[in-house]
C-alpha positions in Angstrom: 0.0 0.0 0.0 1.2 3.5 -0.8 1.2 6.0 2.0 1.7 9.8 2.1 4.5 11.3 4.2 2.3 11.4 7.4 1.6 7.6 7.2 -1.9 7.9 5.9 -3.2 5.9 2.9 -3.0 7.8 -0.4 -6.7 7.2 -1.1 -9.8 7.7 1.0 -13.3 6.3 0.5 -16.0 8.6 -0.9 -19.6 7.6 -0.5 -22.9 9.1 -1.7 -26.4 8.0 -0.9 -29.6 9.7 -2.1 -33.2 9.3 -1.1 -36.4 10.4 -2.6 -38.6 12.1 0.0 -42.2 11.1 0.5 -43.1 14.5 2.0 -41.7 18.1 2.0 -38.8 18.5 4.5 -40.8 21.0 6.5 -43.8 18.6 6.8 -44.9 17.1 10.1 -44.3 13.6 8.6 -40.5 14.4 8.3 -40.1 16.2 11.7 -38.4 13.2 13.4 -36.0 12.8 10.4 -35.1 16.5 10.2 -34.7 16.6 14.0 -32.3 13.6 13.8 -30.0 15.1 11.2 -27.9 17.2 13.5 -27.2 14.5 16.1 -26.4 11.9 13.3 -24.1 14.4 11.6 -22.3 15.1 14.9 -22.0 11.3 15.5 -20.5 10.9 12.0 -18.0 13.7 12.6 -16.9 12.1 15.9 -16.7 8.6 14.4 -13.3 6.9 14.0 -12.3 7.1 10.3 -14.5 10.1 9.4 -12.8 12.6 7.1 -15.4 15.0 5.6 -19.1 15.5 4.7 -21.0 17.6 2.3 -22.7 20.5 4.0 -24.9 23.4 2.9 -25.4 26.7 4.7 -27.6 25.0 7.4 -24.9 22.5 8.3 -26.6 19.6 6.6 -27.0 19.0 2.9 -30.8 19.0 2.6 -30.7 22.1 0.3 -28.1 20.6 -2.0 -29.7 19.3 -5.2 -28.6 16.2 -7.1 -30.0 15.2 -10.5 -31.9 18.5 -10.5 -34.6 17.0 -8.4 -36.0 18.9 -5.4 -37.5 15.6 -3.9 -34.1 13.9 -3.7 -31.8 14.6 -0.8 -28.1 13.7 -0.8 -25.6 12.6 1.8 -22.0 12.5 0.7 -18.9 11.9 2.9 -15.4 10.7 2.8 -14.0 8.0 5.2 -10.6 6.5 5.7 -11.8 3.1 4.5 -14.8 0.8 4.2 -14.4 -0.6 7.7 -14.8 2.9 9.2 -17.9 3.6 7.1 -19.5 0.3 7.9 -18.9 0.7 11.6 -20.7 4.1 11.6 -23.6 3.0 9.4 -24.7 0.0 11.4 -24.5 1.4 15.0 -25.9 4.1 17.2 -27.9 7.1 16.0 -27.4 6.5 12.3 -28.8 3.0 12.6 -31.7 4.2 14.7 -32.7 6.9 12.2 -32.3 4.7 9.2 -34.5 2.0 10.8 -37.4 4.4 10.0 -36.4 5.2 6.4 -39.5 3.6 4.9 -41.6 6.1 6.7 -39.8 9.0 5.1 -38.4 7.9 1.7 -39.9 6.4 -1.4 -38.9 2.8 -2.3 -36.7 3.1 -5.4 -35.3 0.1 -7.3 -32.3 1.8 -9.0 -29.0 2.2 -7.2 -29.2 5.1 -4.7 -25.8 4.7 -3.1 -22.3 4.1 -4.3 -18.7 4.3 -3.2 -15.4 5.2 -4.9 -11.8 5.9 -4.0 -10.5 9.5 -4.1 -7.0 10.7 -3.6 -6.5 11.7 0.0 -7.5 15.3 0.6 -9.7 15.5 -2.5 -13.4 16.3 -1.8 -15.9 14.9 -4.2 -18.6 17.1 -5.9 -22.2 16.5 -6.5 -21.3 16.1 -10.2 -18.8 13.4 -9.2 -21.6 11.7 -7.3 -24.0 11.8 -10.2 -21.4 10.3 -12.5 -20.7 7.5 -10.1 -24.3 6.7 -9.4 -25.1 6.6 -13.1 -22.1 4.3 -13.8 -23.2 1.9 -11.0 -26.7 1.9 -12.4 -25.5 1.2 -16.0 -22.5 -1.1 -15.4 -23.0 -2.6 -11.9 -20.1 -2.5 -9.4 -16.7 -1.7 -10.9 -13.6 0.0 -9.4 -15.1 3.3 -10.7 -18.3 2.9 -8.6 -19.1 0.1 -6.2 -21.0 -1.0 -3.2 -20.1 -2.3 0.3 -21.4 -5.7 -0.8 -19.2 -5.6 -3.9 -16.2 -3.5 -3.1 -12.8 -3.0 -4.7 -9.5 -2.3 -3.0 -8.1 1.2 -2.9 -5.9 2.0 -5.9 -2.8 2.3 -3.8 -3.3 -1.2 -2.3 -0.5 -3.6 -3.2 
């Protein structure tokens, strides 16, 4: 594996997941979800292996548009590796909030989440996320866009 001069891996894991809302963000039906965003984001930032997350002016990314659709919300972050991301996803506040996802989000059959490796220090854009999601939808998991279930090693792994 190639490391930078501080001993960190030369690549980090970018992730994006999107969801189609059932209701407007300011609706009573989404109150618990919206109220849970700040604590979940704080837990992510405190998690071992967390590097960065997409934020808008309000501190979350609910006003950031992806695919030009006002009913789709986006979550994008960078982690040290897949183990760090997995550990965060399946425990604590994030797990509790996501256990209720069917109440708040439409069921969609196409890929709504993907992962890819970025050079350490690079922050992905929404355009990057759109490209990677479209690639996963069209080609399935590849080193360009993959899933936790079908992942690929970081490019600097030997």
